[in-house]
ZABA-226981 format. One record per residue (C-alpha): x negated, y negated, z; residue number from 1; residue in three letters; chain. Coordinates in steps of 0.5 Angstrom, whole numbers. Example, Ala and Ser with C-alpha at 12.3 -4.5 7.8 and 13.67 -1.06 7.14 Angstrom:
<sites>
<site <-25 9 16> 1 "ALA" "A">
<site <-27 2 14> 2 "SER" "A">
</sites>
This chain:
<sites>
<site <26 70 4> 1 "MET" "A">
<site <20 68 -1> 2 "ALA" "A">
<site <17 61 1> 3 "GLN" "A">
<site <18 57 -5> 4 "ARG" "A">
<site <11 55 -8> 5 "ILE" "A">
<site <10 47 -8> 6 "LEU" "A">
<site <6 43 -12> 7 "ARG" "A">
<site <1 38 -9> 8 "PHE" "A">
<site <-2 32 -12> 9 "ALA" "A">
<site <-8 30 -8> 10 "LEU" "A">
<site <-11 23 -7> 11 "PHE" "A">
<site <-17 22 -3> 12 "GLY" "A">
<site <-23 16 -1> 13 "ASN" "A">
<site <-29 18 -5> 14 "ILE" "A">
<site <-33 13 0> 15 "TYR" "A">
<site <-32 18 6> 16 "GLN" "A">
<site <-37 23 6> 17 "ALA" "A">
<site <-37 26 13> 18 "LYS" "A">
<site <-29 27 13> 19 "LYS" "A">
<site <-30 34 8> 20 "SER" "A">
<site <-28 38 14> 21 "VAL" "A">
<site <-22 36 14> 22 "SER" "A">
<site <-21 36 7> 23 "ILE" "A">
<site <-23 43 7> 24 "GLN" "A">
<site <-18 44 12> 25 "LYS" "A">
<site <-12 42 7> 26 "ILE" "A">
<site <-15 45 1> 27 "LEU" "A">
<site <-15 52 6> 28 "SER" "A">
<site <-8 51 8> 29 "PHE" "A">
<site <-5 50 2> 30 "LEU" "A">
<site <-9 55 -2> 31 "SER" "A">
<site <-6 61 3> 32 "GLU" "A">
<site <0 59 2> 33 "ARG" "A">
<site <-1 60 -6> 34 "LYS" "A">
<site <1 52 -7> 35 "ALA" "A">
<site <-1 49 -14> 36 "GLU" "A">
<site <-6 44 -12> 37 "ILE" "A">
<site <-7 38 -17> 38 "TYR" "A">
<site <-13 33 -16> 39 "ILE" "A">
<site <-14 26 -18> 40 "GLU" "A">
<site <-21 27 -22> 41 "LYS" "A">
<site <-25 21 -19> 42 "ASP" "A">
<site <-23 25 -12> 43 "PHE" "A">
<site <-24 32 -15> 44 "TYR" "A">
<site <-31 29 -18> 45 "GLU" "A">
<site <-33 26 -11> 46 "PHE" "A">
<site <-31 33 -8> 47 "LEU" "A">
<site <-35 38 -12> 48 "THR" "A">
<site <-41 34 -15> 49 "ARG" "A">
<site <-42 29 -9> 50 "GLY" "A">
<site <-40 34 -3> 51 "GLN" "A">
<site <-42 40 -7> 52 "HIS" "A">
<site <-35 43 -5> 53 "LEU" "A">
<site <-32 49 -8> 54 "GLU" "A">
<site <-25 47 -10> 55 "VAL" "A">
<site <-20 51 -13> 56 "LYS" "A">
<site <-15 47 -17> 57 "ALA" "A">
<site <-10 48 -22> 58 "ASN" "A">
<site <-10 42 -25> 59 "ARG" "A">
<site <-15 36 -25> 60 "ILE" "A">
<site <-11 29 -27> 61 "PHE" "A">
<site <-12 22 -29> 62 "GLU" "A">
<site <-8 16 -27> 63 "GLY" "A">
<site <0 17 -27> 64 "ARG" "A">
<site <-1 24 -31> 65 "ASP" "A">
<site <2 28 -26> 66 "PHE" "A">
<site <8 31 -22> 67 "ASP" "A">
<site <9 34 -15> 68 "ALA" "A">
<site <13 36 -10> 69 "ASP" "A">
<site <9 32 -5> 70 "PHE" "A">
<site <3 27 -5> 71 "VAL" "A">
<site <-2 28 0> 72 "ILE" "A">
<site <-7 21 1> 73 "SER" "A">
<site <-13 23 5> 74 "MET" "A">
<site <-17 17 7> 75 "GLY" "A">
<site <-14 10 10> 76 "GLY" "A">
<site <-8 6 8> 77 "ASP" "A">
<site <-12 3 2> 78 "GLY" "A">
<site <-12 10 0> 79 "THR" "A">
<site <-5 11 1> 80 "LEU" "A">
<site <-4 4 -3> 81 "LEU" "A">
<site <-8 7 -9> 82 "LYS" "A">
<site <-3 14 -8> 83 "ALA" "A">
<site <3 9 -8> 84 "ALA" "A">
<site <1 5 -15> 85 "HIS" "A">
<site <1 12 -19> 86 "TYR" "A">
<site <6 15 -16> 87 "VAL" "A">
<site <11 9 -18> 88 "GLY" "A">
<site <18 11 -19> 89 "ASP" "A">
<site <17 18 -19> 90 "LYS" "A">
<site <20 19 -13> 91 "ASN" "A">
<site <15 23 -10> 92 "ILE" "A">
<site <14 23 -2> 93 "PRO" "A">
<site <7 21 0> 94 "ILE" "A">
<site <4 24 7> 95 "MET" "A">
<site <-2 20 9> 96 "GLY" "A">
<site <-8 23 13> 97 "VAL" "A">
<site <-12 18 16> 98 "ASN" "A">
<site <-19 19 15> 99 "MET" "A">
<site <-21 11 17> 100 "GLY" "A">
<site <-20 7 23> 101 "ARG" "A">
<site <-13 4 22> 102 "LEU" "A">
<site <-7 7 19> 103 "GLY" "A">
<site <0 5 19> 104 "PHE" "A">
<site <2 8 13> 105 "LEU" "A">
<site <-3 14 14> 106 "ALA" "A">
<site <-1 16 21> 107 "ASP" "A">
<site <-3 24 21> 108 "VAL" "A">
<site <-10 24 25> 109 "GLY" "A">
<site <-15 30 23> 110 "PRO" "A">
<site <-13 34 29> 111 "GLY" "A">
<site <-6 34 27> 112 "ASP" "A">
<site <-7 36 19> 113 "ILE" "A">
<site <-5 43 20> 114 "GLU" "A">
<site <1 42 24> 115 "ARG" "A">
<site <3 36 20> 116 "ALA" "A">
<site <3 41 14> 117 "LEU" "A">
<site <7 46 17> 118 "LYS" "A">
<site <12 42 19> 119 "ALA" "A">
<site <12 40 11> 120 "LEU" "A">
<site <14 47 10> 121 "TYR" "A">
<site <19 48 15> 122 "ALA" "A">
<site <22 41 13> 123 "GLY" "A">
<site <21 38 19> 124 "ASP" "A">
<site <20 31 18> 125 "PHE" "A">
<site <24 25 15> 126 "ILE" "A">
<site <23 20 9> 127 "LEU" "A">
<site <22 13 10> 128 "GLU" "A">
<site <24 9 4> 129 "ASP" "A">
<site <19 3 3> 130 "HIS" "A">
<site <21 -3 -1> 131 "ALA" "A">
<site <16 -5 -7> 132 "VAL" "A">
<site <16 -12 -10> 133 "ILE" "A">
<site <14 -14 -17> 134 "GLN" "A">
<site <11 -20 -21> 135 "VAL" "A">
<site <13 -23 -28> 136 "ASP" "A">
<site <9 -28 -31> 137 "ALA" "A">
<site <11 -32 -36> 138 "GLU" "A">
<site <7 -31 -43> 139 "GLY" "A">
<site <2 -26 -39> 140 "LYS" "A">
<site <1 -18 -39> 141 "THR" "A">
<site <-3 -15 -33> 142 "PHE" "A">
<site <-8 -10 -34> 143 "GLU" "A">
<site <-6 -7 -28> 144 "THR" "A">
<site <1 -5 -25> 145 "CYS" "A">
<site <5 -11 -23> 146 "PRO" "A">
<site <8 -7 -17> 147 "CYS" "A">
<site <6 -8 -10> 148 "ALA" "A">
<site <8 -4 -4> 149 "LEU" "A">
<site <4 -9 1> 150 "ASN" "A">
<site <4 -15 -2> 151 "ASP" "A">
<site <3 -20 -8> 152 "ILE" "A">
<site <-2 -26 -6> 153 "ALA" "A">
<site <-3 -32 -10> 154 "VAL" "A">
<site <-10 -35 -9> 155 "LEU" "A">
<site <-15 -40 -10> 156 "LYS" "A">
<site <-21 -37 -14> 157 "ARG" "A">
<site <-28 -37 -11> 158 "ASP" "A">
<site <-30 -44 -8> 159 "ASN" "A">
<site <-25 -48 -12> 160 "ALA" "A">
<site <-21 -53 -8> 161 "SER" "A">
<site <-14 -51 -5> 162 "MET" "A">
<site <-9 -50 -10> 163 "ILE" "A">
<site <-2 -53 -10> 164 "SER" "A">
<site <3 -48 -10> 165 "ILE" "A">
<site <11 -50 -12> 166 "ARG" "A">
<site <16 -45 -10> 167 "THR" "A">
<site <23 -44 -11> 168 "ASN" "A">
<site <28 -38 -8> 169 "VAL" "A">
<site <34 -37 -12> 170 "ASN" "A">
<site <33 -43 -16> 171 "GLY" "A">
<site <32 -47 -10> 172 "GLU" "A">
<site <26 -51 -8> 173 "TYR" "A">
<site <23 -50 -2> 174 "LEU" "A">
<site <16 -53 -1> 175 "VAL" "A">
<site <10 -54 -5> 176 "THR" "A">
<site <4 -51 -1> 177 "TYR" "A">
<site <-2 -54 -1> 178 "GLN" "A">
<site <-7 -48 2> 179 "ALA" "A">
<site <-12 -43 0> 180 "ASP" "A">
<site <-6 -38 -2> 181 "GLY" "A">
<site <1 -36 -1> 182 "LEU" "A">
<site <2 -28 1> 183 "ILE" "A">
<site <9 -25 -1> 184 "VAL" "A">
<site <9 -19 3> 185 "SER" "A">
<site <14 -13 4> 186 "THR" "A">
<site <15 -10 11> 187 "PRO" "A">
<site <10 -5 10> 188 "THR" "A">
<site <5 -11 8> 189 "GLY" "A">
<site <6 -15 14> 190 "SER" "A">
<site <1 -11 19> 191 "THR" "A">
<site <-4 -13 13> 192 "ALA" "A">
<site <-6 -19 10> 193 "TYR" "A">
<site <0 -23 12> 194 "SER" "A">
<site <-1 -21 19> 195 "LEU" "A">
<site <-9 -24 19> 196 "SER" "A">
<site <-6 -30 16> 197 "ASN" "A">
<site <-1 -31 22> 198 "GLY" "A">
<site <5 -28 19> 199 "GLY" "A">
<site <10 -24 23> 200 "PRO" "A">
<site <10 -16 24> 201 "ILE" "A">
<site <17 -14 21> 202 "ILE" "A">
<site <19 -7 22> 203 "VAL" "A">
<site <20 -2 16> 204 "PRO" "A">
<site <26 -2 12> 205 "GLU" "A">
<site <28 -9 15> 206 "SER" "A">
<site <30 -11 8> 207 "ASP" "A">
<site <27 -18 8> 208 "ILE" "A">
<site <21 -21 5> 209 "LEU" "A">
<site <16 -26 8> 210 "CYS" "A">
<site <12 -32 5> 211 "LEU" "A">
<site <6 -33 9> 212 "THR" "A">
<site <1 -39 7> 213 "PRO" "A">
<site <-7 -38 7> 214 "VAL" "A">
<site <-10 -44 10> 215 "ALA" "A">
<site <-5 -49 9> 216 "PRO" "A">
<site <-7 -56 9> 217 "HIS" "A">
<site <-1 -58 14> 218 "SER" "A">
<site <0 -55 21> 219 "LEU" "A">
<site <7 -55 21> 220 "ASN" "A">
<site <8 -51 14> 221 "ILE" "A">
<site <9 -44 18> 222 "ARG" "A">
<site <11 -37 14> 223 "PRO" "A">
<site <18 -36 13> 224 "ILE" "A">
<site <23 -30 12> 225 "VAL" "A">
<site <28 -29 6> 226 "VAL" "A">
<site <32 -23 4> 227 "ARG" "A">
<site <29 -18 0> 228 "ASP" "A">
<site <34 -19 -6> 229 "ASP" "A">
<site <31 -26 -7> 230 "ALA" "A">
<site <28 -28 -13> 231 "VAL" "A">
<site <21 -33 -11> 232 "ILE" "A">
<site <19 -37 -17> 233 "SER" "A">
<site <12 -40 -17> 234 "ILE" "A">
<site <7 -45 -21> 235 "THR" "A">
<site <1 -47 -19> 236 "VAL" "A">
<site <-4 -53 -20> 237 "GLU" "A">
<site <-11 -52 -19> 238 "SER" "A">
<site <-17 -57 -20> 239 "ARG" "A">
<site <-21 -51 -24> 240 "SER" "A">
<site <-14 -50 -28> 241 "HIS" "A">
<site <-14 -43 -26> 242 "ASN" "A">
<site <-12 -38 -20> 243 "PHE" "A">
<site <-12 -31 -18> 244 "LEU" "A">
<site <-6 -27 -17> 245 "ILE" "A">
<site <-7 -21 -12> 246 "ALA" "A">
<site <-3 -15 -13> 247 "ILE" "A">
<site <-4 -10 -7> 248 "ASP" "A">
<site <-11 -13 -7> 249 "GLY" "A">
<site <-12 -11 -15> 250 "ARG" "A">
<site <-14 -19 -17> 251 "SER" "A">
<site <-13 -22 -24> 252 "GLU" "A">
<site <-14 -29 -27> 253 "LYS" "A">
<site <-8 -33 -29> 254 "CYS" "A">
<site <-8 -40 -32> 255 "ASP" "A">
<site <-5 -46 -29> 256 "GLU" "A">
<site <2 -47 -30> 257 "GLY" "A">
<site <4 -40 -31> 258 "THR" "A">
<site <10 -39 -28> 259 "ARG" "A">
<site <11 -33 -24> 260 "LEU" "A">
<site <17 -29 -21> 261 "THR" "A">
<site <17 -24 -15> 262 "ILE" "A">
<site <22 -20 -14> 263 "ARG" "A">
<site <24 -13 -11> 264 "LYS" "A">
<site <22 -7 -16> 265 "ALA" "A">
<site <28 -2 -18> 266 "PRO" "A">
<site <25 4 -14> 267 "TYR" "A">
<site <22 5 -7> 268 "SER" "A">
<site <16 9 -4> 269 "ILE" "A">
<site <18 15 0> 270 "ARG" "A">
<site <13 16 6> 271 "ILE" "A">
<site <13 23 10> 272 "VAL" "A">
<site <14 21 17> 273 "LYS" "A">
<site <14 27 23> 274 "ARG" "A">
<site <20 28 27> 275 "ASN" "A">
<site <19 24 33> 276 "GLY" "A">
<site <15 19 30> 277 "HIS" "A">
<site <16 12 34> 278 "LYS" "A">
<site <14 6 30> 279 "TYR" "A">
<site <13 2 36> 280 "PHE" "A">
<site <9 7 39> 281 "THR" "A">
<site <4 7 33> 282 "THR" "A">
<site <4 -1 33> 283 "LEU" "A">
<site <2 -1 41> 284 "ARG" "A">
<site <-4 4 39> 285 "GLU" "A">
<site <-6 0 33> 286 "LYS" "A">
<site <-6 -6 36> 287 "MET" "A">
<site <-8 -4 43> 288 "THR" "A">
<site <-3 -7 46> 289 "TRP" "A">
<site <-3 -7 54> 290 "GLY" "A">
<site <-10 -5 54> 291 "LEU" "A">
<site <-15 -10 58> 292 "ASP" "A">
<site <-21 -10 54> 293 "ASN" "A">
<site <-24 -15 59> 294 "ARG" "A">
<site <-31 -13 61> 295 "GLY" "A">
</sites>
């Protein structure tokens, strides 16, 4: 029986010149199986002009102008977040190949590429549904997509004084944070910005969100976990009369008094995981738990 021709959309990190061997390995594997290869424009130009590689692609695309059976993200977690941003509600599974330093999402190492791709063709994998959150701003249209796989953060600008962040959950007043910012993170994002600010690690697919303050003025203010069907309303007061909102790191300026509403998006991002993948094993390895780092 003939093997079905699969379509792959490729995203990659354009700052990792030393990783071209792994990229060529992926392209060769897919070409041998006569896959249709679509490559994001910036990544294609990086490979052909920057790395002088001969790359055969069926199509070069920009932004969300693509369709595929699978997306392959070649880089670190940041590259996978970019890919997820463009995948949006297309419901296309993403496989992350980790060419960076720390990868919770992109967990296929350079030495496992061929084995992971063979498993993909054999259907020997599982799909994890990762929740996405979105933000609406009263009277403002965002230049970027208002949805985040990791987190949405409200932050002070530059060297401004801390901001006041009045927060309601499902219409009930929670607290007014006096802080440098507030992070609303998904379970996926719990090991990112939230973690660096003292937030908890949340197991994927836990159906909860975490509110983590950034450098709060009061020491008794702590992260709080809420159900992921909660509606979080935020207004900000600032001496500079504006503040930043960062959506998976994509920052935009907002005016003081803008009412923000953060809730779960109506779609999720599907991440390809190998059968036998163990979350706690990955967590131990990435966090170097159990290792004696003393000299």
